[in-house]
Each structure stands twice: as C-alpha cells, then as structure tokens.
C-alpha positions in Angstrom: 4.1 -3.1 -28.2 1.9 -0.2 -28.6 -1.0 0.2 -26.5 -4.2 2.4 -27.6 -7.2 2.8 -25.2 -8.6 5.8 -25.6 -5.2 5.7 -25.3 -3.1 3.1 -27.5 -0.6 0.5 -26.5 2.0 -0.5 -28.7 4.4 -3.5 -28.3 7.5 -3.4 -30.2 7.4 -7.1 -29.5 8.8 -7.5 -19.2 6.1 -9.5 -17.8 3.4 -7.6 -17.2 1.7 -8.7 -13.8 -1.4 -8.1 -11.9 0.3 -4.8 -10.5 2.1 -3.7 -13.9 5.1 -0.9 -13.3 4.5 2.2 -15.1 4.6 1.8 -18.7 6.0 4.8 -20.3 3.4 7.4 -21.9 3.9 8.7 -25.4 2.2 12.0 -26.4 2.2 11.7 -30.2 1.2 15.3 -30.6 4.6 16.4 -28.8 7.5 17.4 -31.0 9.4 14.9 -28.5 7.6 12.0 -29.3 10.1 10.2 -31.6 12.7 10.4 -29.3 10.5 9.5 -26.2 9.1 6.2 -28.4 12.5 5.3 -29.6 14.1 5.4 -25.9 10.7 3.5 -24.8 11.3 0.7 -27.3 14.8 0.3 -26.4 14.4 0.0 -22.6 10.8 -1.5 -22.4 9.5 -2.7 -25.5 6.2 -1.4 -24.9 4.5 2.1 -24.3 1.4 3.5 -23.9 0.5 6.4 -26.9 -2.0 9.1 -26.6 -3.2 11.9 -29.0 -2.6 9.1 -31.7 -5.4 10.4 -33.8 -7.6 7.3 -33.9 -11.2 8.7 -33.1 -12.9 7.7 -29.9 -15.8 6.6 -32.6 -13.9 4.0 -34.0 -12.4 2.5 -31.2 -15.8 2.6 -29.6 -17.6 0.6 -32.6 -14.6 -1.6 -32.7 -15.3 -2.8 -29.1 -19.0 -2.9 -29.8 -19.0 -5.2 -32.5 -16.2 -7.6 -30.8 -18.2 -7.7 -27.6 -21.7 -8.5 -29.6 -19.5 -11.3 -31.7 -18.9 -12.9 -28.4 -22.2 -12.6 -27.1 -23.5 -14.6 -30.0 -24.5 -18.2 -29.1 -21.6 -21.0 -29.4 -23.3 -22.3 -32.6 -23.1 -18.9 -34.2 -19.5 -18.2 -33.5 -18.5 -21.8 -34.6 -19.7 -20.9 -38.2 -16.5 -19.1 -38.6 -14.4 -21.4 -37.0 -10.7 -21.6 -38.2 -9.2 -25.2 -39.4 -5.6 -25.0 -39.9 -5.7 -28.6 -41.0 -7.8 -27.7 -44.0 -5.8 -24.4 -44.7 -8.3 -22.1 -42.8 -6.1 -20.4 -40.7 -8.3 -17.1 -39.8 -11.5 -17.1 -37.9 -13.0 -18.1 -34.3 -11.0 -20.2 -32.0 -10.9 -21.3 -28.3 -8.2 -22.7 -26.1 -10.5 -22.7 -23.4 -9.3 -25.5 -20.5 -6.5 -26.8 -22.6 -3.4 -27.6 -20.7 -1.0 -24.7 -20.6 2.7 -24.2 -19.0 3.2 -25.2 -15.0 0.3 -27.0 -14.9 -2.4 -24.1 -15.5 -5.1 -24.2 -17.9 -5.3 -21.6 -20.8 -8.7 -19.6 -20.6 -9.4 -17.7 -23.9 -11.7 -17.4 -27.0 -10.4 -15.6 -29.9 -11.2 -14.3 -33.3 -8.5 -13.1 -36.1 -8.4 -12.2 -39.6 -6.3 -9.7 -41.9 -7.6 -6.4 -42.4 -5.0 -5.3 -45.1 -3.9 -5.1 -47.5 -6.8 -5.7 -49.7 -5.0 -8.8 -51.1 -4.3 -10.4 -48.1 -8.3 -10.1 -46.9 -10.8 -12.9 -46.7 -14.0 -11.7 -46.0 -15.2 -15.3 -45.5 -13.5 -15.2 -42.4 -15.2 -12.0 -41.3 -18.5 -12.3 -39.2 -21.8 -11.5 -40.8 -23.1 -10.8 -37.3 -23.2 -8.4 -35.2 -24.4 -5.8 -37.6 -21.8 -3.1 -38.6 -18.7 -5.6 -38.0 -17.5 -5.1 -41.3 -17.8 -1.5 -41.5 -16.2 -1.0 -38.0 -13.3 -3.1 -38.8 -12.5 -1.5 -42.1 -12.7 1.9 -40.7 -10.3 0.8 -37.7 -7.7 -0.7 -40.1 -7.3 2.6 -42.1 -6.5 4.4 -38.8 -4.1 1.4 -37.9 -2.4 1.9 -41.5 -1.9 5.7 -40.8 -0.9 4.9 -37.2 1.7 2.4 -37.9 3.2 4.5 -40.5 3.9 7.0 -37.8 5.3 4.5 -35.2 7.6 3.3 -38.1 8.8 6.9 -39.0 9.7 7.5 -35.2 11.2 4.2 -35.0 13.3 4.5 -37.9 14.5 7.9 -36.9 15.4 6.6 -33.4 17.7 4.2 -35.1 19.3 7.0 -37.2 17.5 5.9 -40.5 15.4 7.8 -43.0 11.7 8.0 -41.7 10.5 5.6 -44.5 13.3 3.1 -43.8 11.5 0.7 -41.4 8.2 0.5 -43.3 10.1 -0.2 -46.8 12.3 -3.1 -44.8 9.0 -4.6 -43.3 7.3 -4.6 -47.0 6.2 -1.3 -47.7 2.5 -1.2 -49.3 2.3 -5.0 -48.7 2.7 -4.9 -44.8 -0.1 -7.1 -43.4 -2.4 -5.9 -40.8 -4.0 -8.9 -38.7 -6.7 -7.9 -36.5 -7.5 -10.1 -33.4 -9.9 -10.2 -30.7 -8.9 -11.8 -27.4 -12.0 -12.6 -25.0 -11.2 -13.9 -21.8 -14.3 -15.0 -19.7 -14.4 -15.2 -15.8 -12.6 -17.9 -14.3 -13.7 -19.8 -11.2 -10.0 -20.4 -10.2 -8.0 -17.6 -11.9 -5.0 -18.8 -10.0 -4.9 -21.9 -11.9 -5.4 -20.6 -15.3 -3.6 -18.0 -17.6 -5.3 -16.3 -21.0 -2.1 -16.5 -22.7 1.1 -17.8 -21.3 4.5 -15.9 -21.3 5.6 -15.1 -25.0 6.8 -12.6 -27.4 4.8 -11.4 -30.3 5.6 -12.6 -34.1 4.7 -9.3 -35.2 7.1 -6.2 -36.1 4.8 -4.1 -34.1 1.7 -4.9 -32.1 -1.1 -2.2 -31.4 -3.3 -2.9 -28.4 -6.4 -1.7 -27.5 -7.6 -3.1 -24.0 -11.2 -3.1 -22.1 -11.2 -1.7 -18.7 -10.0 -5.2 -17.1 -6.1 -5.3 -16.4 -4.4 -8.5 -17.3 -1.7 -7.7 -19.4 13.6 -7.2 -32.7 15.3 -8.4 -35.5 15.1 -5.1 -38.0 17.0 -3.0 -35.5 19.7 -5.7 -34.9 18.7 -5.9 -31.1 18.4 -2.3 -30.3 14.7 -2.4 -29.7 13.3 -5.0 -27.5 10.7 -7.9 -27.9 8.5 -7.4 -24.8 7.9 -10.7 -22.9 4.2 -10.6 -21.8 1.4 -13.1 -20.6 -2.6 -12.4 -20.1 -4.2 -13.0 -16.4 -7.7 -13.9 -16.1 -10.2 -12.6 -13.4 -12.8 -14.6 -11.4 -15.7 -11.9 -11.9 -15.1 -10.1 -14.9 -14.5 -10.9 -18.6 -11.5 -9.4 -20.2 -10.8 -8.7 -23.7 -8.2 -7.2 -25.7 -8.1 -6.0 -29.4 -4.7 -6.4 -30.8 -3.4 -5.4 -34.5 -0.4 -7.3 -35.3 1.7 -5.7 -37.9 3.7 -8.4 -40.2 5.9 -8.6 -43.2 4.2 -10.5 -46.2 5.2 -14.2 -45.9 7.8 -14.4 -48.9 9.7 -11.0 -47.5 13.0 -11.4 -46.1 13.7 -9.8 -43.0 16.8 -9.2 -41.1 19.2 -6.6 -39.6 19.0 -3.0 -41.9 22.1 -2.9 -43.8 22.8 0.3 -42.3 22.9 -0.8 -38.9 25.5 -3.6 -39.7 28.9 -2.6 -39.1 32.3 -4.1 -38.1 32.0 -2.7 -34.8 28.4 -4.0 -34.7 28.0 -7.4 -36.6 24.5 -8.8 -37.5 23.1 -10.6 -34.7 20.4 -12.4 -36.8 20.4 -13.8 -40.0 17.9 -12.6 -42.8 15.1 -15.0 -43.1 11.5 -15.2 -44.9 8.9 -14.2 -42.6 6.8 -17.2 -43.4 9.9 -19.5 -42.4 10.5 -17.5 -39.2 6.9 -17.5 -38.2 6.6 -21.4 -38.6 9.7 -21.8 -36.4 8.5 -19.7 -33.5 5.2 -21.2 -33.8 6.5 -24.7 -33.7 9.4 -23.7 -31.1 12.2 -24.6 -33.8 15.4 -23.1 -33.8 15.3 -19.6 -35.6 
C-alpha cells in the first residue's frame, strides 16, 4: 500500500492499530527512492510517499467533493446505490451496523467507481452532486496514472526486472484504477465496532489518501508483502479515506513473473485470471 496525504500512502497490498509503528517514508524525488521503496515493500508491504508530484490542489479538490457527497441527504446518496444482484457493482453502499467479526459491528459508508481506463468507466455511477465531482476525479485519476507507473517502475527494478515489466504484467494500458471513498461516521461505542475488518486488498497496489483522523503479492512470487490492515472508528470524529485500487483487467492472467521463477525458486502461486481470483477472495474460496 502506498499512502498519499499531502504525502501519499501506498499499499503493496501488519495490522495498523490506534498507535501504529513508524511506517517507512519514501522521498520520491530522491535518487535512492527505488531501493527504499523495494525494501519497504519486502519488509512492510506499506510505505508513505512524499514529493510524489500530485498537486496539493488536486488532493484538496478530491477531498472536498468527497466530503460534500457524504454531507448530502441520504435520499440523494441513495440515487447512486450499488445493486450487485442486478449487475450494478459500482456506486454508493453502506455496512453501518452490520454484523462483523468477533461480535463487532461494521461502521462505514462508501462510494466507489472506476476512473480509468476510459473503456472501464461508467459515468452513471458518478454523482452529479456536488458540483465539480467529475472534474476533480478525472484530474486526480490522471495524476494516479502517472504515479502508479512510477511505482511500478521502481518496484520492477527492485525485483531485478526491466522498468516496464510490472506494468506490462498487470495489463499495460488496460490496468484499471478504481477510486473509492470510505466514510466512517462517529460511533457511540467505537470499542464495539470496526470501520473495516482485518483484510488484505485485492489490488496489485493501493494508493491511499487519508484525512487527519488516524485509523488505519503474487507477481513478485512472494517477495513483496500484501499488508494486513483494518480500520478503527472514533467516538467524536468522522474518519475518511480515498484509496485508489490498481487492478489488472478481469480477463488478464496474473501469476509469478517468468523471470522470477527458477529451479531454486519455483512458482509459489498458479496463474489465474484476475476476475476468478477476485471472485474467490471476495467469497472466501480457495485460491
């Protein structure tokens, strides 16, 4: 996972508790950024990136329209409700007060939709309100496209591969960027709830922008970690985050890169269509 705040957090898909350990900080303007990033991906599976080139204005506008969407009346938000039973898998949803693990309640609302490539985008799932929502997300997705390419280049080099190897292995220009907004309202009994239960992400890389309220593998043949993480909630404050999930196309087969498989280091995972992998993971089926 990569974090972007006015820094960015990246998850290369570690439980982050209320007092998290010091997550590695990567200065992407440094000539040593690639080595530091690869080390963090191996040892942690998560790092925070600064000097990443995403303008503060783009981040601020993304956060503004997200906050304003979740300030809308429930009936307005419900206009964009997802309905998987009818094939509508993007849009607004809620897990507020649903039963979670260990007797705890889940406590979150969310909105998500694809932002890239154009062929994967369904603007019907994008809110018309607040004003500027579409423009903010399109501008931010352009910065995410550039940033994820830079991340892939550094992480490829860290595996001893050509700079473009990882991006190509995950689908090249057809790589999908899925924008999500997580909204965790104040909870009267936070000790009895979780925003999100412990999990690892489905995506190849997650780029995360948090607000100021704290809460928070296959291709590398096991070299890079998939970080286990969960989200806690606050009694007094609203917590929000803006992750971008970077995923292969549904029909794209993902497995250990051929250059990383040898007699001494055999494949640890079987090649699988990403869509099949996603279905199995969501439904907790054997991978």
